[in-house]
C-alpha positions as CSV (number, residue, x, y, z in Angstrom):
1,M,-4.4,-8.3,-9.1
2,D,-7.4,-6.6,-7.7
3,Q,-8.4,-3.1,-8.5
4,G,-7.4,-1.9,-5.1
5,K,-3.8,-3.1,-5.6
6,E,-3.7,-1.8,-9.1
7,Q,-4.8,1.6,-8.1
8,R,-2.2,1.7,-5.2
9,V,0.4,0.8,-7.9
10,C,-0.8,3.7,-10.1
11,I,-0.6,6.1,-7.0
12,K,3.0,5.0,-6.2
13,F,3.9,5.4,-9.9
14,C,2.4,9.1,-9.9
15,A,4.3,9.7,-6.6
16,N,7.4,8.5,-8.2
17,L,6.8,11.0,-11.1
18,G,6.4,13.8,-8.7
19,K,2.7,14.2,-9.3
20,S,0.5,16.1,-6.6
21,A,-2.3,14.2,-4.9
22,T,-4.8,16.1,-6.9
23,E,-3.0,15.2,-10.2
24,T,-2.9,11.5,-9.0
25,L,-6.6,11.5,-8.2
26,K,-7.6,12.6,-11.7
27,V,-5.3,9.9,-13.2
28,I,-7.0,7.4,-11.0
29,Q,-10.5,8.7,-11.7
30,Q,-9.7,8.6,-15.6
31,G,-8.2,5.1,-15.4
32,F,-10.8,3.5,-13.1
33,G,-13.8,5.5,-13.4
34,D,-16.7,4.5,-11.0
35,Q,-14.5,1.9,-9.5
36,S,-12.0,4.6,-8.4
37,L,-10.6,4.8,-4.9
38,S,-12.3,7.8,-2.9
39,H,-10.6,11.2,-2.9
40,T,-9.7,10.5,0.8
41,R,-8.0,7.1,0.1
42,V,-6.0,8.3,-3.0
43,F,-4.8,11.4,-0.6
44,Q,-3.9,9.1,2.3
45,W,-1.9,6.7,0.2
46,Q,-0.2,9.6,-1.6
47,I,0.9,11.0,1.8
48,V,2.1,7.4,2.8
49,L,4.1,6.9,-0.3
50,D,5.6,10.3,-0.3
51,T,6.8,10.1,3.2
52,L,7.9,6.3,3.2
53,T,11.7,5.9,3.4
54,E,13.6,2.9,2.0
55,K,14.3,1.9,5.8
56,D,10.8,2.2,6.8
57,F,9.8,-0.2,3.9
58,Q,12.7,-2.6,4.7
59,E,11.6,-2.7,8.4
60,A,8.1,-3.1,7.6
61,F,9.0,-6.0,5.2
62,Q,11.0,-7.8,7.8
63,K,8.2,-7.5,10.4
64,W,5.8,-9.0,7.8
65,R,8.3,-11.7,6.9
66,R,8.6,-12.8,10.5
67,W,4.8,-12.8,10.9
68,W,4.5,-14.8,7.7
69,D,7.1,-17.3,9.0
70,Q,5.0,-17.6,12.3
71,C,1.9,-18.3,10.2
72,L,3.7,-21.0,8.4
73,H,5.1,-22.6,11.4
74,A,1.7,-22.6,13.1
75,G,0.4,-24.9,10.4
76,G,-3.0,-23.3,10.4
77,N,-3.3,-23.3,14.3
78,Y,-4.4,-20.0,15.9
79,F,-1.4,-18.0,17.5
80,E,-1.2,-14.4,18.9
81,D,1.3,-12.1,17.6
82,D,4.1,-11.5,20.0
83,G,4.5,-7.9,18.8
84,G,8.0,-8.4,17.6
């Protein structure tokens, strides 16, 4: 897993614990040092994760799954997303 993904997992974990974005930033900086996401990125991810509902996640996952199926069906050929 790349460090960006690892940091997002940590941000989600902190959000689940009820940590503020400021507290989360400190944890990320302690754990990742110079490789930490920026202040802005940590706060943006915290906002997204704090407001994301289970329904929103399920809908996004289904859209991603349909897109993935299109990619597999295309067999490496170029296609345009139909927006659905």
